[in-house]
Every structure is written in structure tokens, then in C-alpha cells.
C-alpha positions in Angstrom: 9.5 -24.9 -18.9 10.5 -23.0 -15.8 14.2 -23.3 -15.4 15.1 -20.6 -12.8 13.8 -20.4 -9.3 14.0 -17.5 -6.9 12.8 -16.5 -3.4 11.3 -13.3 -2.0 12.3 -12.3 1.5 10.6 -9.1 2.7 12.6 -8.8 5.9 10.4 -10.3 8.6 11.7 -11.0 12.1 10.8 -14.4 13.7 7.4 -13.4 15.0 5.8 -15.0 18.1 2.2 -15.4 19.1 0.9 -15.1 15.5 -2.6 -15.4 14.0 -6.0 -13.9 14.7 -5.8 -15.0 18.4 -2.2 -13.7 18.7 -0.8 -10.2 19.4 -2.7 -7.4 17.7 -0.7 -5.7 15.0 -0.6 -2.3 16.7 0.6 -3.9 19.9 3.6 -5.6 18.3 6.9 -4.0 18.9 10.5 -5.3 19.1 13.7 -3.9 20.4 16.5 -2.8 18.0 18.5 -6.0 18.3 15.5 -8.0 17.1 14.6 -5.6 14.4 18.2 -5.9 13.0 18.0 -9.7 12.7 16.5 -9.7 9.1 19.9 -8.4 7.8 21.6 -11.6 9.1 18.7 -13.7 7.9 19.0 -12.3 4.4 22.7 -13.1 4.4 22.1 -16.6 5.6 19.4 -17.1 3.0 21.7 -15.8 0.3 24.5 -18.2 1.1 22.1 -21.2 1.2 20.5 -20.2 -2.1 23.9 -19.7 -3.7 25.0 -23.2 -2.6 21.7 -24.8 -3.9 21.7 -23.1 -7.3 18.8 -20.6 -6.9 18.8 -17.7 -9.4 17.8 -14.6 -7.3 17.1 -13.5 -3.8 14.5 -10.8 -4.0 14.1 -8.3 -1.1 11.7 -5.5 -0.4 12.3 -1.9 0.8 10.4 -0.8 3.8 10.8 1.7 6.7 9.8 2.3 10.3 8.2 -1.1 10.9 8.8 -1.6 14.6 6.1 -4.4 14.4 8.8 -6.6 12.8 7.1 -7.4 9.5 9.4 -5.8 6.8 12.7 -4.5 8.1 15.1 -3.9 5.2 15.3 -0.1 4.5 18.1 -0.3 1.9 18.1 -3.2 -0.5 21.1 -2.0 -2.5 23.4 -1.7 0.5 22.4 -5.2 1.6 22.7 -6.6 -2.0 26.4 -5.5 -2.2 27.0 -7.2 1.2 25.4 -10.4 0.2 27.1 -10.4 -3.2 30.5 -10.2 -1.5 29.6 -13.4 0.5 28.3 -15.4 -2.4 29.6 -16.6 -5.8 26.8 -16.4 -8.4 23.5 -15.6 -6.7 21.7 -12.5 -8.1 20.0 -10.1 -5.7 16.8 -8.5 -6.7 15.2 -5.2 -5.7 11.6 -6.2 -5.2 11.1 -3.2 -5.0 12.8 0.2 -4.5 9.9 2.5 -3.6 10.7 5.4 -5.9 8.5 8.1 -4.3 10.7 7.8 -1.2 13.9 8.6 -3.2 15.3 11.4 -5.2 15.4 9.6 -8.5 19.0 10.5 -9.3 20.3 9.3 -5.9 18.5 6.0 -6.6 20.1 5.8 -10.0 23.6 6.5 -8.6 23.2 4.0 -5.8 22.1 1.3 -8.3 25.0 2.1 -10.6 27.5 1.7 -7.8 25.9 -1.6 -6.7 25.9 -2.8 -10.3 29.7 -2.2 -10.6 30.6 -3.6 -7.2 28.7 -6.8 -7.7 29.6 -7.4 -11.3 26.0 -7.0 -12.6 24.4 -9.3 -10.0 21.8 -6.8 -8.8 18.4 -6.8 -10.5 16.7 -3.4 -10.5 13.0 -3.0 -9.6 10.7 -0.1 -8.8 7.4 0.3 -7.0 4.9 3.0 -6.0 4.6 1.9 -2.3 1.5 1.2 -0.2 2.3 2.1 3.4 1.1 5.6 4.2 3.5 5.7 7.2 6.4 5.2 5.0 5.7 7.1 1.8 4.0 10.2 3.4 6.8 10.4 6.0 9.3 10.9 3.2 7.2 13.7 1.9 5.5 11.9 -1.1 1.8 11.4 -1.6 0.2 8.0 -0.9 -3.3 8.7 0.2 -3.8 10.5 -3.1 -3.4 7.6 -5.5 -3.4 9.8 -8.7 -0.7 12.1 -7.3 1.4 9.1 -6.3 1.1 7.5 -9.7 2.0 10.8 -11.5 5.0 11.4 -9.3 6.2 7.8 -9.7 5.9 7.8 -13.5 8.0 10.9 -13.8 10.6 9.6 -11.4 10.9 6.2 -13.1 11.3 7.9 -16.5 14.1 10.1 -15.0 15.8 7.1 -13.3 15.8 5.1 -16.5 17.0 8.0 -18.6 19.9 8.5 -16.2 20.8 4.8 -16.2 20.5 4.2 -20.0 21.7 7.4 -21.7 25.3 8.8 -21.9 23.9 12.3 -21.0 20.4 13.6 -20.5 18.1 16.3 -19.4 14.6 16.2 -18.0 12.1 19.0 -17.6 8.8 17.9 -16.1 6.2 18.9 -13.5 8.2 17.7 -10.5 11.9 17.8 -11.7 13.9 20.3 -13.7 17.2 18.6 -14.4 19.6 20.1 -14.9 18.6 23.6 -13.8 19.7 26.2 -16.3 22.6 27.7 -14.3 26.0 28.9 -15.3 28.8 26.3 -14.8 32.5 26.8 -15.7 31.7 29.4 -18.3 28.7 27.8 -20.0 25.0 27.3 -19.3 24.2 23.9 -18.1 21.9 21.9 -20.4 22.5 18.3 -19.7 24.3 16.0 -17.2 25.8 12.6 -17.0 25.3 10.0 -14.3 28.8 9.2 -12.9 29.3 6.3 -12.8 26.8 4.7 -15.0 26.0 0.9 -14.8 28.5 -1.3 -16.6 25.9 -4.0 -17.5 22.5 -3.8 -19.3 19.9 -2.4 -17.1 16.8 -4.5 -16.7 13.9 -3.1 -14.7 11.0 -4.9 -12.9 7.7 -3.6 -11.6 4.8 -5.3 -9.8 1.6 -5.9 -11.8 -1.3 -5.5 -9.4 -4.4 -4.0 -11.1 -3.1 -4.4 -14.7 -4.7 -1.1 -15.6 -4.3 0.0 -19.2 -2.3 3.1 -18.1 0.0 1.0 -15.9 0.7 -1.6 -18.5 1.3 1.0 -21.2 3.8 2.8 -18.9 5.7 -0.4 -18.3 5.8 -1.5 -21.9 6.8 2.0 -23.1 9.7 2.1 -20.7 10.9 -1.4 -21.3 10.0 -2.6 -17.8 9.3 -6.3 -17.1 6.4 -7.5 -15.0 6.4 -9.1 -11.6 3.2 -10.9 -10.4 3.5 -12.2 -6.8 1.7 -14.4 -4.3 -2.1 -14.3 -4.6 -2.1 -12.5 -8.0 -0.7 -15.7 -9.6 -3.4 -18.0 -8.3 -5.2 -19.6 -11.2 -2.3 -20.8 -13.3 -0.8 -19.7 -16.5 -4.1 -18.7 -18.1 -4.7 -16.1 -15.4 -6.3 -12.9 -17.0 -3.4 -10.7 -15.8 -0.9 -12.9 -17.5 -2.9 -12.8 -20.7 -3.4 -9.1 -20.5 0.4 -8.6 -20.1 1.1 -10.8 -23.2 -1.5 -8.8 -25.2 -0.1 -5.5 -24.2 3.4 -6.6 -25.2 2.2 -7.8 -28.5 0.4 -4.5 -29.2 3.8 -2.8 -28.7 5.5 -5.2 -31.1 7.0 -7.5 -28.5 5.9 -11.0 -29.3 6.4 -13.4 -26.3 5.3 -16.7 -25.2 2.7 -16.7 -22.4 4.5 -15.6 -19.3 7.4 -13.9 -21.2 9.1 -10.9 -19.6 7.3 -11.8 -16.5 8.1 -13.2 -13.0 5.3 -15.2 -11.5 5.3 -15.7 -7.7 3.6 -18.6 -5.9 3.3 -19.2 -2.2 3.9 -22.7 -1.1 4.2 -24.7 2.2 5.7 -28.2 2.0 4.9 -30.9 4.5 3.7 -34.5 4.7 0.0 -33.8 4.0 -2.4 -31.1 2.9 -4.2 -31.2 6.2 -0.9 -30.7 8.1 0.2 -27.9 5.7 -3.1 -26.0 6.2 -2.8 -26.3 10.0 0.7 -25.1 10.2 0.4 -22.2 7.6 -2.8 -20.8 9.0 -1.3 -18.6 11.7 1.0 -17.0 9.0 -1.9 -16.4 6.6 -3.9 -14.8 9.4 -1.0 -12.6 10.5 -0.7 -11.4 6.9 -4.4 -10.5 6.8 -4.0 -8.7 10.2 -1.1 -6.7 8.8 -2.6 -5.7 5.5 -6.3 -5.8 6.2 -9.0 -7.4 4.0 -8.1 -5.0 1.1 -4.4 -5.8 1.2 -3.1 -2.2 1.6 -1.5 -1.1 4.8 -2.0 2.4 5.9 -5.1 3.2 3.9 -7.8 1.5 6.1 -11.6 1.6 6.2 -13.4 2.2 9.5 -14.1 -1.5 9.8 -10.4 -2.4 9.3 -9.3 0.2 11.9 -11.8 -1.3 14.4 -10.5 -4.8 13.7 -6.8 -3.8 14.0 -7.0 -1.3 16.8 -6.1 2.4 16.8 -3.1 2.9 14.5 0.0 4.5 16.1 
């Protein structure tokens, strides 16, 4: 039985003229006052959810989206703010896009948020999917293999810093700590200061459910997050069964859906016909934003033609 309910808010402004017949994606643009409104919206949602007994408000990290779709650049800062204005609601990072961070700065920021909120922040990591965001921060996005390689090393480093009293890491992308003299000795390990005061859980989206991806998550004790369309089909969805099987292979026996968050999109009104009519512009806007393949920034010629020249 599902006992805990949460909501995902990615940081969208109140859009106007939506749908296929509405404003083209690359012609959308809002002033700074409008682009700042999702911060107040997230706070208002948090207060309402706290009052109504919801478990977690999940938010997404995105950057540079003048079109108004996803406008929260720092989940952890906003999480601390919302926690100070609520009593029990947890705030989830869905997700921190690790290739856009230095992994130790991300670990430090989460540790501070954990302490300041009394353990009410839920940690989550993702690889990203917007070329404009990830590549602007100097990390690969168009090269999927390079993106995954970097992400995996970064996450291992972040979790090591959060979970171990002291640590070192010497990989392809990071050499931590560097072997330098320090106060009369050669530096061999470091300690995150401060470290989280509560057990660190970590969540990651499951998209393709590749063998490498699932093995990485299970090996690092990361829980799964299936959202929106991926959950269509009910509890016997192949991705859910693949997740359970991979956990069992690693010795973690769970009920179907264990260690997994499953997201469903819903629209409630008086009739199915009315719901379809009212939700259609939002579904169309989502398709305009992401394209038929569901990945912003990496577009086919046909998608570019449909959306207009990207800025």
C-alpha cells in the first residue's frame, strides 16, 4: 500500500498562450521578475503540502531557461528556505545535475543543508539532458559516453565524501587530495567539514534501465526514481521488474517497487473528456519543449525545423 505522497515542481512560470498553436518555444522569453516567480511558488507549495500532510516536495535543478519552463538553479538553497517556513515537509533534490558541479562543493552544500534543516533534505543526482546547461558549465552532454563516465566518477566521489570520515580519490577526472605538503606532512586524505548529521540516502532517475546504469546505482546504494511517462503501465512495468531483479542479484530482496519512487501525472476534474480538453495545451507544450524524443538540446533536423532555430 502506498502511504506517502509527494509532488514534483520543476520551477515553471505561469505560461501563457500554450500548446501547438501557441507561442513557439524559441520565441518565449520573460523578464526577470517573471522568471523569479517560481521561487515564491515553490514556497507556497511547500507551505500547502506541509499543512496537508504530504511527504516531500521534489524540485529540479536547471539553468538559463529564459523561456520560463524550469527556473530553479539551486535546489539546496531553496530547500533550506522552505524548511525554515514549514514544520515537517521534506524537500527533495530531483535532481542535482552533478556534471555542472564540482563534486566536493556539492557534497559540502548538501551537508550544510542537512544540518540546517534537521535532515529534511533528500539528496538526488542526475546526468542532465540540456546541452545549453551542461556544456555551458564545461561538462560534456552531446558525448553521452563521456557524460556518463564523468557523472559516475563524480557521484562516487560525492558519496565517499558524505559517507566516510576521511577519504581519498584518484581517478581519471579528479585527484583528491593532491599529494602536496601541508603543515609538515604530505597530504594523503581529507575530511568533509561538516559532514551530514543524518543518514545519507541518494536517489537517481531510472530512464533506460541499462545494465550498466542499474549496476552503478545498486553498487553505490542509490535508490531509483521513475517519473511521469516511464511509470505508465502500472506496477508490472518492465523497468520496475528490472529494478527489483537487479536489487535481488546484489542481495537486496525487496517487494515490487521497493527502494523506488514512482511518479504519475494526473489531472482531476469532473469528467475524462473535460480533463483531456484542459490538459491538452500543457501536454503539447511539454512536447514542444522536449521534442518527440524527450531530450532538450540534442535535436534532430526534423525537431529543429518544428521548433525553430535554437538560440
